[in-house]
N, C-alpha and C positions, 0 to 999 in steps of 0.2 A: 503494499500500499504505500502511496506517495500522498502525505498530508497537503492541503492547500495551504496552512499556515499554522503557526502555534494555537491560535484559538479553535481551529477544527479539529487538530490533535487533541486539544483538551476536552472537547464535546465528546470525542471518541472514547478517551481514557475514563471519562465520567460514567459512561456505560458500563465499563468493566469494574467500577469501583462502586457500583450502586449499592452492594451490601452493607457499606458503611454509613448510609443515609439514616439519619436519626439517632446514631451514636455519637459519643462523647469523642469526636475526632476534631483535631485541627489540622488544616492544609497548610503546609510549608512549601512556598514556591523559592527556587533558588534563583538568585539575582544573578544576570539579568533575565536571561532567556526563559527560566521556568516559571516565571510569574504570568504571561500570557496563557500558557499551559494550565496553571493552577486555578486561575481565576474561574474559567467555567466548572471546573471540578467543585470547586468550593460552592458555587452558587447552585449546581445540581443537587448536591449533599446537603445544603442548608448548613454549612459549615464556615468558621471562621476561617479567613485568610491571613497568614503572616508570611513575613519575607525571612529568608535564611541567606545569609552572605557567606560563600566560600570563595576562594581563589586558588587556582591552579598554579603550581610551581613547574616552570617549564625548563628544560634542559637547554643550556645555554646557546648551542648550535642548532638545536631542533626545537623551535617554540612550539609546534605542534605537539610535541611529546611530552606527558606528564612525568615529572619525578617525584611528585607529591602534591598535597594541597594543604592549605590552611583554612580553617574556619573559625567561627565565633567561638566563644568561651575558651580559647586558647588551644582549640583542636589543633593539632599539627600531625601530618601524615606523612611519612616518607617512604618511597620505593627504593630501598637499598641496592636491589639489583640493577634496577635501571640507571640508578646514580652511578654504579661501577661501570656498567656498560658504556655509558655515555662519557665517562671521564670527568663528570662534573666536580670540580674543587670544591672544598669545604669554603673557601673564601668566595667563590661563585654563589654557591648555594645561600650563604648568609645574605649576599647582597640581593638575591631574589626574594628571599624572605622579607628582609626590611621593606623593598618596596611593595611586595604584595600585602605584607600587613597593614601598612599605610592605606594602601587604596581599599582593604578591607572594612578598616575603621571608618574611612571617609564615606562609604556607601552605607553602612550601618547607621551611622549618626543621620545623614541625610534621609534615609527611607523611613527611619522611626521618628524624626522630629522631637528627639529628646525622651521618648518613651523607652522605657527598658525593654530587656528581651522577655518573650513571652513565657510564662509559667504554664508548663505542660505536666506538671506533677499528677502521675496517674492516668494520663490521658493516652490515646492513639494519636500518633504523628503520622500523617501522610506526607511523606517528602517527594516532591514532584520536580522533574527537570525535563528540559526538551528532548532529551535523548542521553545515552550513554556511550562514551568512546573507550576510554581506559577504565572507567569507574572510580578514580582517584577522587575527584570531587564529590561525587555520589557518597562514598563511603565516609569522606569527612563530614558530610551534610548529616548523615544518619548519626554520627558521634556527637554532634552539635545537638541534635533532637535528643539523644540520651542524656547529654549534660544539662538540658533544660528540663528534665525530669519525666520524658515521655517513657510510658510503661510498655508501651507497644509501638514499634515502627515499621511502618511501609513504604517501601520505596516504590514509586510508580512512574514510568516514562514510556512514550510512545514507541519508541525504537532503541534497539540496542543489539550489538553482535551476539550472533547465536553463542549460547554456553556461557556469557558473560554473567547473566543474572545469578547462577549458581555460585559465583564468587563473591557475591555480595554479603552473604552470611559469613560471621555472625552479626555485622553491622547492623543488617536489616532482618527483622523478623520474617516478613514477609516480602515478595518482589513480583511486581505485576509490569509486565512488557507487553505492549500490542503486536509488535512485529520484531522478529528477530532474524534478520537476513543471513544467509551463510557467506554472502560475498558483502562484506561491510567494509566501505572506506572512511566515510565521515557521516557525521549526523545530519550535516545540511543537505546530503544528497537525498534524503526522503522528505523534504519540504519543497514546494514549488516556490514559495515565499520564505527565506530564511534570513531576511535582513536583519540586522543587529538591533536588538532591544536597547532602547535609551533610558537615561534615569527618569525621564518626564513620563515615558510609558510604564514604568514600573510603579511610580506614584501615582499615575492614574489608576491603574489596577487596584491598588490599595485602597484609594479614595472611594472607588466604585464598591467595594467589597468590604469597607471597613465594618467589623463586627467584633465587638470586645471578646476576648477570649476568656476572661473571667466568668466563672459559672453565676448564673443568676441566684440572688439569696432565696433561701427555702422560705415559704409562708407557712 
């Protein structure tokens, strides 16, 4: 399947996630590209939508290749084998981490406008992105959800390479993937419109779907 755009992929994904409708679930869209996918999922499930910020750490000579990822709540994930294979030095890794951590903090502050991280204590977190390539940022995102208190973590994406979903445990308790092509090169190949999501679009998604994640008081 080729998705028209992220919003259409989100509507398709929502159908597969209908079992969580009416449950104590919070939808977490990865910034930036995961938000337009996550918004229709949150709407269909009647669930709150929150943003989750992660940043890929790239190999210096191969920026498309992830050697790790950083996430909110101090999450840091490194692929030691890939670091060794690419010959990434400790100084290059440290420089990449400084730059990506600064951008992570900038985005988190912008998207939340002074609000703190969501409290997911005892709840189910639906972690959504526009697709998986290596899985590094998705694993980091699932760890962020755990750090925020999620009791159950579900990773859901429209597309991923065949077999990669099985590698997401134990970071995710469940993994939902719509399309798992055998021949996979890049996530963007599976979208007709895969234009870059901007900060303004992220903020617009959050404004349209803003629902407090706190449970309503019991009466």
